[in-house]
FIKOLZA-1660 file (N, C-alpha, C; in steps of 0.1 Angstrom, whole numbers, plus 5000, padded with zeros to 4 digits):
% residues 228
   i   px   py   pz ch aa at
   1 5074 5045 4985  A  M  N
   1 5063 5045 4986  A  M CA
   1 5064 5042 5001  A  M  C
   2 5054 5037 5009  A  P  N
   2 5051 5039 5024  A  P CA
   2 5055 5024 5025  A  P  C
   3 5065 5012 5031  A  R  N
   3 5073 5001 5030  A  R CA
   3 5066 4994 5046  A  R  C
   4 5053 4985 5047  A  L  N
   4 5049 4982 5063  A  L CA
   4 5053 4969 5061  A  L  C
   5 5052 4965 5075  A  L  N
   5 5056 4952 5081  A  L CA
   5 5048 4944 5088  A  L  C
   6 5038 4935 5081  A  L  N
   6 5030 4928 5085  A  L CA
   6 5026 4917 5093  A  L  C
   7 5028 4915 5108  A  V  N
   7 5030 4903 5114  A  V CA
   7 5015 4898 5115  A  V  C
   8 5011 4886 5107  A  E  N
   8 5003 4878 5113  A  E CA
   8 5000 4866 5109  A  E  C
   9 4997 4857 5115  A  D  N
   9 4995 4843 5115  A  D CA
   9 4989 4838 5107  A  D  C
  10 4977 4838 5105  A  D  N
  10 4967 4838 5095  A  D CA
  10 4968 4837 5082  A  D  C
  11 4970 4830 5075  A  E  N
  11 4975 4833 5063  A  E CA
  11 4966 4835 5052  A  E  C
  12 4955 4837 5057  A  E  N
  12 4940 4838 5044  A  E CA
  12 4939 4855 5048  A  E  C
  13 4938 4857 5065  A  I  N
  13 4941 4872 5066  A  I CA
  13 4950 4880 5060  A  I  C
  14 4963 4875 5064  A  A  N
  14 4975 4878 5055  A  A CA
  14 4974 4881 5044  A  A  C
  15 4964 4869 5036  A  K  N
  15 4963 4874 5021  A  K CA
  15 4955 4884 5015  A  K  C
  16 4945 4883 5023  A  N  N
  16 4937 4898 5019  A  N CA
  16 4940 4911 5024  A  N  C
  17 4951 4912 5035  A  L  N
  17 4952 4925 5039  A  L CA
  17 4966 4928 5027  A  L  C
  18 4977 4918 5023  A  I  N
  18 4983 4920 5014  A  I CA
  18 4981 4930 5002  A  I  C
  19 4967 4921 4998  A  L  N
  19 4965 4920 4984  A  L CA
  19 4959 4938 4984  A  L  C
  20 4947 4942 4997  A  L  N
  20 4948 4958 4999  A  L CA
  20 4953 4967 5001  A  L  C
  21 4970 4962 5008  A  L  N
  21 4971 4973 5011  A  L CA
  21 4984 4978 4999  A  L  C
  22 4984 4967 4993  A  R  N
  22 4994 4969 4980  A  R CA
  22 4987 4974 4970  A  R  C
  23 4972 4972 4964  A  R  N
  23 4964 4986 4958  A  R CA
  23 4958 4995 4963  A  R  C
  24 4966 5000 4979  A  E  N
  24 4964 5013 4978  A  E CA
  24 4979 5019 4979  A  E  C
  25 4989 5011 4974  A  G  N
  25 4998 5021 4973  A  G CA
  25 5013 5015 4982  A  G  C
  26 5010 5007 4990  A  F  N
  26 5019 5007 5004  A  F CA
  26 5027 4987 4997  A  F  C
  27 5040 4992 5000  A  A  N
  27 5051 4978 5000  A  A CA
  27 5051 4969 5015  A  A  C
  28 5047 4958 5011  A  V  N
  28 5041 4948 5019  A  V CA
  28 5053 4940 5022  A  V  C
  29 5056 4942 5035  A  T  N
  29 5063 4924 5041  A  T CA
  29 5060 4917 5049  A  T  C
  30 5055 4901 5045  A  H  N
  30 5048 4898 5058  A  H CA
  30 5061 4884 5062  A  H  C
  31 5050 4888 5075  A  T  N
  31 5058 4881 5082  A  T CA
  31 5050 4869 5094  A  T  C
  32 5050 4857 5098  A  S  N
  32 5038 4851 5107  A  S CA
  32 5039 4848 5120  A  S  C
  33 5053 4853 5125  A  T  N
  33 5060 4843 5135  A  T CA
  33 5070 4856 5144  A  T  C
  34 5071 4854 5158  A  R  N
  34 5083 4864 5166  A  R CA
  34 5095 4863 5159  A  R  C
  35 5104 4852 5154  A  N  N
  35 5113 4852 5157  A  N CA
  35 5117 4853 5139  A  N  C
  36 5106 4847 5133  A  E  N
  36 5106 4852 5118  A  E CA
  36 5110 4866 5116  A  E  C
  37 5099 4876 5121  A  T  N
  37 5098 4889 5126  A  T CA
  37 5111 4898 5126  A  T  C
  38 5116 4889 5138  A  L  N
  38 5129 4897 5138  A  L CA
  38 5140 4896 5130  A  L  C
  39 5141 4887 5124  A  T  N
  39 5152 4884 5112  A  T CA
  39 5150 4895 5102  A  T  C
  40 5134 4897 5099  A  V  N
  40 5128 4904 5085  A  V CA
  40 5137 4919 5093  A  V  C
  41 5129 4923 5104  A  L  N
  41 5136 4936 5109  A  L CA
  41 5148 4942 5108  A  L  C
  42 5159 4930 5112  A  A  N
  42 5172 4934 5110  A  A CA
  42 5180 4932 5098  A  A  C
  43 5174 4929 5090  A  E  N
  43 5177 4933 5073  A  E CA
  43 5169 4943 5063  A  E  C
  44 5156 4944 5074  A  N  N
  44 5150 4957 5060  A  N CA
  44 5145 4970 5070  A  N  C
  45 5144 4978 5060  A  K  N
  45 5134 4994 5067  A  K CA
  45 5121 4992 5063  A  K  C
  46 5115 4998 5074  A  F  N
  46 5100 5000 5072  A  F CA
  46 5096 5014 5080  A  F  C
  47 5085 5014 5071  A  D  N
  47 5077 5027 5079  A  D CA
  47 5070 5026 5092  A  D  C
  48 5064 5016 5091  A  L  N
  48 5055 5009 5100  A  L CA
  48 5048 4997 5103  A  L  C
  49 5042 4991 5117  A  A  N
  49 5043 4979 5110  A  A CA
  49 5028 4977 5120  A  A  C
  50 5018 4962 5113  A  L  N
  50 5010 4961 5119  A  L CA
  50 5015 4946 5126  A  L  C
  51 5010 4952 5136  A  V  N
  51 5011 4936 5145  A  V CA
  51 5000 4926 5148  A  V  C
  52 5001 4911 5148  A  D  N
  52 4984 4903 5154  A  D CA
  52 4990 4903 5169  A  D  C
  53 4980 4906 5179  A  I  N
  53 4982 4906 5192  A  I CA
  53 4989 4886 5192  A  I  C
  54 4978 4881 5186  A  S  N
  54 4985 4861 5191  A  S CA
  54 4990 4858 5181  A  S  C
  55 5000 4851 5185  A  L  N
  55 5012 4848 5176  A  L CA
  55 5016 4833 5183  A  L  C
  56 5022 4822 5173  A  P  N
  56 5024 4810 5175  A  P CA
  56 5033 4805 5184  A  P  C
  57 5049 4816 5186  A  D  N
  57 5056 4813 5194  A  D CA
  57 5058 4825 5201  A  D  C
  58 5044 4830 5206  A  G  N
  58 5051 4848 5214  A  G CA
  58 5039 4854 5208  A  G  C
  59 5038 4868 5215  A  N  N
  59 5026 4874 5214  A  N CA
  59 5031 4889 5205  A  N  C
  60 5019 4897 5204  A  G  N
  60 5023 4912 5195  A  G CA
  60 5032 4921 5206  A  G  C
  61 5028 4921 5217  A  F  N
  61 5032 4925 5226  A  F CA
  61 5045 4926 5227  A  F  C
  62 5054 4914 5226  A  T  N
  62 5065 4914 5231  A  T CA
  62 5068 4919 5220  A  T  C
  63 5068 4916 5202  A  V  N
  63 5069 4919 5193  A  V CA
  63 5070 4933 5187  A  V  C
  64 5059 4939 5195  A  C  N
  64 5061 4958 5195  A  C CA
  64 5074 4963 5198  A  C  C
  65 5076 4957 5214  A  T  N
  65 5085 4966 5224  A  T CA
  65 5100 4960 5213  A  T  C
  66 5099 4954 5211  A  E  N
  66 5116 4943 5202  A  E CA
  66 5114 4956 5191  A  E  C
  67 5103 4957 5184  A  I  N
  67 5101 4968 5169  A  I CA
  67 5103 4980 5174  A  I  C
  68 5100 4987 5189  A  K  N
  68 5101 4998 5194  A  K CA
  68 5116 4999 5195  A  K  C
  69 5123 4990 5202  A  M  N
  69 5140 4987 5204  A  M CA
  69 5148 4991 5191  A  M  C
  70 5144 4986 5180  A  K  N
  70 5151 4982 5166  A  K CA
  70 5148 4994 5160  A  K  C
  71 5138 5000 5157  A  K  N
  71 5134 5005 5149  A  K CA
  71 5119 5023 5150  A  K  C
  72 5126 5036 5150  A  D  N
  72 5114 5044 5152  A  D CA
  72 5105 5049 5142  A  D  C
  73 5095 5039 5143  A  I  N
  73 5086 5033 5135  A  I CA
  73 5071 5032 5140  A  I  C
  74 5058 5035 5136  A  P  N
  74 5049 5031 5146  A  P CA
  74 5042 5023 5142  A  P  C
  75 5032 5015 5154  A  V  N
  75 5031 4998 5153  A  V CA
  75 5011 5005 5155  A  V  C
  76 5007 4994 5147  A  I  N
  76 4992 4995 5153  A  I CA
  76 4987 4980 5153  A  I  C
  77 4984 4976 5162  A  F  N
  77 4979 4962 5165  A  F CA
  77 4964 4957 5160  A  F  C
  78 4967 4945 5153  A  L  N
  78 4955 4938 5151  A  L CA
  78 4951 4932 5159  A  L  C
  79 4943 4932 5166  A  T  N
  79 4934 4922 5177  A  T CA
  79 4917 4914 5177  A  T  C
  80 4916 4905 5175  A  A  N
  80 4901 4899 5172  A  A CA
  80 4894 4903 5188  A  A  C
  81 4905 4908 5197  A  S  N
  81 4900 4913 5209  A  S CA
  81 4895 4926 5212  A  S  C
  82 4884 4935 5214  A  G  N
  82 4880 4945 5219  A  G CA
  82 4877 4949 5233  A  G  C
  83 4888 4939 5241  A  D  N
  83 4881 4941 5252  A  D CA
  83 4893 4953 5259  A  D  C
  84 4890 4956 5269  A  E  N
  84 4899 4969 5273  A  E CA
  84 4907 4967 5277  A  E  C
  85 4912 4955 5286  A  G  N
  85 4927 4952 5290  A  G CA
  85 4935 4950 5278  A  G  C
  86 4931 4945 5266  A  S  N
  86 4939 4940 5258  A  S CA
  86 4942 4958 5249  A  S  C
  87 4933 4965 5252  A  V  N
  87 4940 4976 5242  A  V CA
  87 4950 4984 5252  A  V  C
  88 4945 4986 5264  A  V  N
  88 4956 4993 5277  A  V CA
  88 4970 4983 5274  A  V  C
  89 4966 4973 5274  A  T  N
  89 4978 4967 5273  A  T CA
  89 4991 4970 5264  A  T  C
  90 4985 4970 5247  A  G  N
  90 4989 4969 5237  A  G CA
  90 4993 4984 5236  A  G  C
  91 4988 4996 5245  A  L  N
  91 4994 5013 5240  A  L CA
  91 5005 5014 5253  A  L  C
  92 5000 5008 5264  A  N  N
  92 5012 5003 5274  A  N CA
  92 5028 5001 5269  A  N  C
  93 5023 4992 5258  A  M  N
  93 5035 4986 5253  A  M CA
  93 5045 4995 5242  A  M  C
  94 5038 5008 5237  A  G  N
  94 5038 5014 5232  A  G CA
  94 5034 5018 5217  A  G  C
  95 5023 5006 5218  A  A  N
  95 5015 5012 5205  A  A CA
  95 5012 5022 5200  A  A  C
  96 5008 5027 5189  A  D  N
  96 5003 5041 5185  A  D CA
  96 4990 5039 5181  A  D  C
  97 4987 5027 5176  A  D  N
  97 4972 5028 5177  A  D CA
  97 4965 5008 5179  A  D  C
  98 4955 5010 5176  A  Y  N
  98 4949 4994 5170  A  Y CA
  98 4938 4990 5167  A  Y  C
  99 4934 4983 5162  A  I  N
  99 4920 4981 5154  A  I CA
  99 4917 4967 5154  A  I  C
 100 4901 4966 5156  A  T  N
 100 4896 4954 5158  A  T CA
 100 4892 4946 5151  A  T  C
 101 4897 4935 5151  A  K  N
 101 4888 4925 5133  A  K CA
 101 4875 4915 5140  A  K  C
 102 4865 4918 5133  A  P  N
 102 4870 4924 5118  A  P CA
 102 4866 4938 5114  A  P  C
 103 4876 4944 5107  A  F  N
 103 4879 4957 5102  A  F CA
 103 4873 4959 5090  A  F  C
 104 4870 4975 5090  A  R  N
 104 4867 4981 5077  A  R CA
 104 4879 4982 5070  A  R  C
 105 4881 4985 5057  A  P  N
 105 4896 4985 5046  A  P CA
 105 4897 4996 5053  A  P  C
 106 4888 5007 5046  A  R  N
 106 4891 5018 5046  A  R CA
 106 4895 5023 5060  A  R  C
 107 4889 5020 5069  A  E  N
 107 4894 5022 5085  A  E CA
 107 4909 5020 5086  A  E  C
 108 4910 5008 5082  A  L  N
 108 4922 5007 5082  A  L CA
 108 4934 5019 5076  A  L  C
 109 4931 5016 5063  A  I  N
 109 4937 5024 5057  A  I CA
 109 4941 5038 5061  A  I  C
 110 4927 5046 5064  A  A  N
 110 4927 5060 5072  A  A CA
 110 4938 5058 5085  A  A  C
 111 4937 5047 5097  A  R  N
 111 4946 5045 5108  A  R CA
 111 4962 5048 5101  A  R  C
 112 4962 5041 5092  A  I  N
 112 4975 5037 5087  A  I CA
 112 4982 5052 5079  A  I  C
 113 4976 5058 5074  A  G  N
 113 4976 5069 5067  A  G CA
 113 4981 5083 5083  A  G  C
 114 4968 5082 5089  A  S  N
 114 4971 5087 5103  A  S CA
 114 4980 5089 5109  A  S  C
 115 4989 5070 5114  A  A  N
 115 5001 5069 5120  A  A CA
 115 5009 5075 5112  A  A  C
 116 5014 5073 5101  A  L  N
 116 5023 5077 5094  A  L CA
 116 5029 5092 5090  A  L  C
 117 5015 5103 5090  A  R  N
 117 5013 5115 5086  A  R CA
 117 5023 5126 5103  A  R  C
 118 5016 5114 5116  A  K  N
 118 5019 5117 5128  A  K CA
 118 5033 5120 5131  A  K  C
 119 5037 5108 5125  A  T  N
 119 5053 5102 5131  A  T CA
 119 5065 5107 5119  A  T  C
 120 5060 5112 5105  A  G  N
 120 5067 5117 5096  A  G CA
 120 5074 5105 5087  A  G  C
 121 5071 5094 5088  A  H  N
 121 5072 5084 5081  A  H CA
 121 5066 5080 5068  A  H  C
 122 5057 5093 5062  A  S  N
 122 5051 5090 5053  A  S CA
 122 5051 5083 5041  A  S  C
 123 5067 5087 5037  A  G  N
 123 5070 5077 5025  A  G CA
 123 5062 5075 5011  A  G  C
 124 5053 5088 5014  A  S  N
 124 5045 5085 5004  A  S CA
 124 5046 5092 4984  A  S  C
 125 5056 5101 4987  A  D  N
 125 5054 5111 4979  A  D CA
 125 5065 5103 4968  A  D  C
 126 5062 5105 4955  A  I  N
 126 5063 5096 4943  A  I CA
 126 5062 5109 4932  A  I  C
 127 5073 5112 4922  A  E  N
 127 5076 5119 4909  A  E CA
 127 5078 5112 4899  A  E  C
 128 5070 5118 4889  A  I  N
 128 5075 5114 4878  A  I CA
 128 5068 5123 4867  A  I  C
 129 5080 5130 4859  A  H  N
 129 5075 5134 4848  A  H CA
 129 5064 5150 4850  A  H  C
 130 5064 5153 4864  A  G  N
 130 5056 5169 4866  A  G CA
 130 5048 5160 4875  A  G  C
 131 5044 5145 4879  A  L  N
 131 5034 5140 4880  A  L CA
 131 5038 5139 4898  A  L  C
 132 5030 5146 4907  A  H  N
 132 5035 5140 4918  A  H CA
 132 5021 5133 4927  A  H  C
 133 5023 5119 4929  A  V  N
 133 5010 5110 4936  A  V CA
 133 5020 5108 4951  A  V  C
 134 5009 5116 4960  A  D  N
 134 5008 5113 4974  A  D CA
 134 5001 5095 4974  A  D  C
 135 5007 5086 4976  A  T  N
 135 4996 5079 4980  A  T CA
 135 4992 5072 4992  A  T  C
 136 4999 5078 5003  A  V  N
 136 4992 5078 5013  A  V CA
 136 4978 5086 5015  A  V  C
 137 4975 5096 5008  A  N  N
 137 4964 5103 5007  A  N CA
 137 4952 5102 4997  A  N  C
 138 4962 5095 4985  A  G  N
 138 4953 5094 4976  A  G CA
 138 4952 5107 4968  A  G  C
 139 4960 5118 4968  A  V  N
 139 4964 5125 4960  A  V CA
 139 4969 5127 4949  A  V  C
 140 4966 5134 4935  A  V  N
 140 4973 5131 4924  A  V CA
 140 4973 5145 4923  A  V  C
 141 4991 5154 4918  A  K  N
 141 4987 5165 4911  A  K CA
 141 4999 5167 4900  A  K  C
 142 4997 5176 4889  A  K  N
 142 5001 5172 4878  A  K CA
 142 5005 5191 4878  A  K  C
 143 5018 5191 4876  A  N  N
 143 5025 5203 4875  A  N CA
 143 5017 5212 4886  A  N  C
 144 5018 5207 4895  A  G  N
 144 5015 5215 4909  A  G CA
 144 4993 5219 4913  A  G  C
 145 4989 5209 4906  A  K  N
 145 4973 5215 4904  A  K CA
 145 4969 5196 4904  A  K  C
 146 4958 5198 4912  A  E  N
 146 4954 5188 4915  A  E CA
 146 4943 5178 4903  A  E  C
 147 4953 5167 4903  A  V  N
 147 4939 5159 4892  A  V CA
 147 4932 5145 4899  A  V  C
 148 4917 5148 4894  A  F  N
 148 4913 5143 4896  A  F CA
 148 4905 5126 4893  A  F  C
 149 4912 5117 4894  A  L  N
 149 4908 5104 4888  A  L CA
 149 4901 5097 4896  A  L  C
 150 4891 5091 4887  A  S  N
 150 4880 5081 4893  A  S CA
 150 4888 5070 4902  A  S  C
 151 4880 5059 4906  A  A  N
 151 4889 5052 4916  A  A CA
 151 4894 5043 4907  A  A  C
 152 4889 5038 4896  A  L  N
 152 4896 5026 4887  A  L CA
 152 4910 5035 4880  A  L  C
 153 4910 5043 4878  A  E  N
 153 4921 5052 4872  A  E CA
 153 4929 5054 4876  A  E  C
 154 4926 5057 4896  A  Y  N
 154 4936 5057 4904  A  Y CA
 154 4944 5042 4910  A  Y  C
 155 4935 5034 4905  A  R  N
 155 4935 5016 4908  A  R CA
 155 4949 5018 4897  A  R  C
 156 4944 5020 4884  A  L  N
 156 4950 5020 4871  A  L CA
 156 4966 5022 4876  A  L  C
 157 4969 5038 4878  A  L  N
 157 4981 5045 4881  A  L CA
 157 4991 5036 4891  A  L  C
 158 4982 5028 4901  A  L  N
 158 4987 5027 4913  A  L CA
 158 4996 5011 4908  A  L  C
 159 4992 5005 4897  A  V  N
 159 4997 4995 4896  A  V CA
 159 5011 4996 4888  A  V  C
 160 5010 5006 4881  A  F  N
 160 5024 5010 4873  A  F CA
 160 5032 5015 4884  A  F  C
 161 5022 5025 4895  A  I  N
 161 5039 5030 4903  A  I CA
 161 5045 5020 4911  A  I  C
 162 5034 5006 4918  A  N  N
 162 5033 4995 4926  A  N CA
 162 5047 4984 4918  A  N  C
 163 5046 4990 4905  A  N  N
 163 5054 4978 4892  A  N CA
 163 5064 4987 4887  A  N  C
 164 5075 4996 4888  A  P  N
 164 5077 5008 4886  A  P CA
 164 5092 5002 4876  A  P  C
 165 5091 4990 4872  A  K  N
 165 5103 4982 4867  A  K CA
 165 5099 4968 4859  A  K  C
 166 5085 4971 4857  A  S  N
 166 5085 4956 4852  A  S CA
 166 5071 4961 4844  A  S  C
 167 5070 4954 4830  A  I  N
 167 5061 4954 4821  A  I CA
 167 5047 4946 4828  A  I  C
 168 5037 4958 4825  A  I  N
 168 5022 4947 4832  A  I CA
 168 5019 4945 4817  A  I  C
 169 5014 4932 4816  A  T  N
 169 5002 4922 4806  A  T CA
 169 4991 4937 4809  A  T  C
 170 4982 4934 4796  A  R  N
 170 4971 4935 4797  A  R CA
 170 4960 4929 4801  A  R  C
 171 4967 4917 4807  A  G  N
 171 4956 4901 4812  A  G CA
 171 4954 4904 4823  A  G  C
 172 4967 4907 4833  A  R  N
 172 4972 4914 4846  A  R CA
 172 4961 4929 4849  A  R  C
 173 4959 4938 4840  A  L  N
 173 4953 4951 4840  A  L CA
 173 4943 4947 4844  A  L  C
 174 4937 4937 4834  A  L  N
 174 4926 4935 4836  A  L CA
 174 4919 4925 4848  A  L  C
 175 4925 4918 4854  A  D  N
 175 4926 4915 4865  A  D CA
 175 4923 4923 4877  A  D  C
 176 4932 4931 4876  A  E  N
 176 4933 4946 4882  A  E CA
 176 4919 4952 4886  A  E  C
 177 4910 4956 4872  A  L  N
 177 4901 4968 4871  A  L CA
 177 4892 4959 4874  A  L  C
 178 4891 4946 4871  A  W  N
 178 4880 4934 4874  A  W CA
 178 4874 4937 4890  A  W  C
 179 4888 4931 4893  A  D  N
 179 4883 4935 4909  A  D CA
 179 4879 4943 4915  A  D  C
 180 4887 4954 4911  A  A  N
 180 4880 4965 4918  A  A CA
 180 4868 4973 4914  A  A  C
 181 4860 4972 4903  A  A  N
 181 4850 4975 4900  A  A CA
 181 4841 4966 4902  A  A  C
 182 4843 4950 4905  A  G  N
 182 4833 4939 4907  A  G CA
 182 4826 4934 4899  A  G  C
 183 4830 4940 4885  A  E  N
 183 4823 4935 4876  A  E CA
 183 4833 4935 4866  A  E  C
 184 4827 4921 4852  A  F  N
 184 4840 4923 4847  A  F CA
 184 4841 4934 4834  A  F  C
 185 4850 4933 4830  A  V  N
 185 4862 4945 4828  A  V CA
 185 4867 4942 4811  A  V  C
 186 4860 4941 4804  A  N  N
 186 4871 4936 4789  A  N CA
 186 4885 4943 4782  A  N  C
 187 4887 4936 4769  A  D  N
 187 4898 4942 4767  A  D CA
 187 4896 4957 4764  A  D  C
 188 4883 4964 4752  A  N  N
 188 4883 4971 4744  A  N CA
 188 4878 4984 4760  A  N  C
 189 4875 4980 4772  A  T  N
 189 4869 4985 4783  A  T CA
 189 4886 4997 4789  A  T  C
 190 4896 4983 4789  A  L  N
 190 4905 4984 4797  A  L CA
 190 4914 4998 4785  A  L  C
 191 4913 4995 4776  A  T  N
 191 4917 5006 4759  A  T CA
 191 4913 5018 4764  A  T  C
 192 4901 5024 4770  A  V  N
 192 4895 5034 4772  A  V CA
 192 4900 5036 4787  A  V  C
 193 4905 5030 4796  A  Y  N
 193 4909 5036 4808  A  Y CA
 193 4924 5040 4806  A  Y  C
 194 4932 5031 4798  A  I  N
 194 4941 5038 4794  A  I CA
 194 4941 5051 4786  A  I  C
 195 4934 5053 4777  A  K  N
 195 4935 5066 4771  A  K CA
 195 4931 5076 4780  A  K  C
 196 4916 5076 4788  A  R  N
 196 4915 5085 4799  A  R CA
 196 4921 5090 4808  A  R  C
 197 4930 5080 4816  A  L  N
 197 4940 5081 4828  A  L CA
 197 4951 5087 4820  A  L  C
 198 4959 5085 4805  A  R  N
 198 4964 5095 4800  A  R CA
 198 4965 5109 4797  A  R  C
 199 4950 5111 4793  A  E  N
 199 4947 5123 4789  A  E CA
 199 4945 5133 4805  A  E  C
 200 4943 5123 4816  A  K  N
 200 4950 5130 4826  A  K CA
 200 4962 5136 4830  A  K  C
 201 4970 5127 4827  A  I  N
 201 4982 5129 4839  A  I CA
 201 4994 5132 4826  A  I  C
 202 4993 5130 4814  A  E  N
 202 5001 5132 4805  A  E CA
 202 5004 5145 4798  A  E  C
 203 5012 5151 4799  A  E  N
 203 5016 5165 4791  A  E CA
 203 5011 5164 4774  A  E  C
 204 5015 5152 4767  A  E  N
 204 5010 5152 4756  A  E CA
 204 5004 5136 4757  A  E  C
 205 4991 5132 4757  A  P  N
 205 4989 5122 4756  A  P CA
 205 4989 5112 4745  A  P  C
 206 4991 5118 4730  A  A  N
 206 4993 5112 4724  A  A CA
 206 5012 5108 4724  A  A  C
 207 5016 5117 4732  A  N  N
 207 5030 5110 4731  A  N CA
 207 5038 5107 4746  A  N  C
 208 5024 5098 4755  A  P  N
 208 5033 5095 4766  A  P CA
 208 5042 5093 4770  A  P  C
 209 5046 5099 4784  A  K  N
 209 5059 5095 4787  A  K CA
 209 5059 5089 4803  A  K  C
 210 5050 5089 4805  A  I  N
 210 5043 5079 4821  A  I CA
 210 5042 5066 4817  A  I  C
 211 5029 5064 4810  A  I  N
 211 5026 5054 4805  A  I CA
 211 5029 5047 4793  A  I  C
 212 5040 5038 4788  A  L  N
 212 5041 5038 4781  A  L CA
 212 5037 5024 4770  A  L  C
 213 5034 5019 4761  A  T  N
 213 5031 5010 4755  A  T CA
 213 5045 5003 4752  A  T  C
 214 5043 4988 4757  A  V  N
 214 5052 4976 4746  A  V CA
 214 5045 4971 4739  A  V  C
 215 5047 4972 4726  A  R  N
 215 5039 4966 4719  A  R CA
 215 5040 4951 4718  A  R  C
 216 5024 4947 4716  A  G  N
 216 5025 4933 4718  A  G CA
 216 5027 4926 4731  A  G  C
 217 5028 4932 4739  A  T  N
 217 5029 4932 4760  A  T CA
 217 5020 4935 4765  A  T  C
 218 5020 4945 4765  A  G  N
 218 5011 4959 4776  A  G CA
 218 5020 4968 4776  A  G  C
 219 5021 4977 4793  A  Y  N
 219 5021 4989 4794  A  Y CA
 219 5034 4986 4803  A  Y  C
 220 5044 5000 4805  A  R  N
 220 5051 5001 4817  A  R CA
 220 5056 5018 4816  A  R  C
 221 5058 5016 4834  A  L  N
 221 5060 5029 4840  A  L CA
 221 5071 5035 4832  A  L  C
 222 5071 5046 4828  A  G  N
 222 5083 5057 4818  A  G CA
 222 5091 5060 4829  A  G  C
 223 5103 5062 4831  A  G  N
 223 5113 5068 4836  A  G CA
 223 5110 5079 4842  A  G  C
 224 5118 5080 4854  A  G  N
 224 5113 5097 4860  A  G CA
 224 5122 5093 4873  A  G  C
 225 5117 5104 4881  A  N  N
 225 5124 5108 4900  A  N CA
 225 5114 5101 4904  A  N  C
 226 5117 5091 4909  A  A  N
 226 5106 5083 4924  A  A CA
 226 5112 5087 4937  A  A  C
 227 5109 5086 4945  A  S  N
 227 5111 5087 4954  A  S CA
 227 5105 5082 4966  A  S  C
 228 5112 5072 4978  A  E  N
 228 5107 5065 4987  A  E CA
 228 5103 5068 5001  A  E  C
% end
């Protein structure tokens, strides 16, 4: 899955962004200062960086320059200022795009996807038992044919893909679906969604290979060939 570096000193904004991005299939690492960012950059690989212009120990412009010197990845500025000067400065410093706060979540996801596609850093393809998931474009294919999932079914699938080695409890899945639907989702509803998802993505829904049941606990992702 695509690996994003989020450089944002506002903890509340960062918390909401991390939640949004992870639910859209991205792996997110968060830093809040210039110094912390440099340390993380030296130790990790990323596909894209989201950088706030205002930081407590510097600014996003210098961070952008340092990212570009160390990593060949796109940088998108997050700025509270929409004035032309900030935009021009950011682009002249090597930024690939910018988005002004407050922004619409879908617009941010679209801009991230566009930047990743343009630079060939999408890292979005996941393969497991004949199922192909493109998390950047939100496309799911089974044996080469597109599978059309509802928003909640896709969200459910992403929870498993984002936690490939974990057992996901029913309680956690209920929390994920409740938030996605904006309304209460009960235990019976979860069972229905699991059944519907299996019917769409499994070769044999009665003998699942992708979403496995862990009796008395929850579910986990079955073995497969997942590529990042």
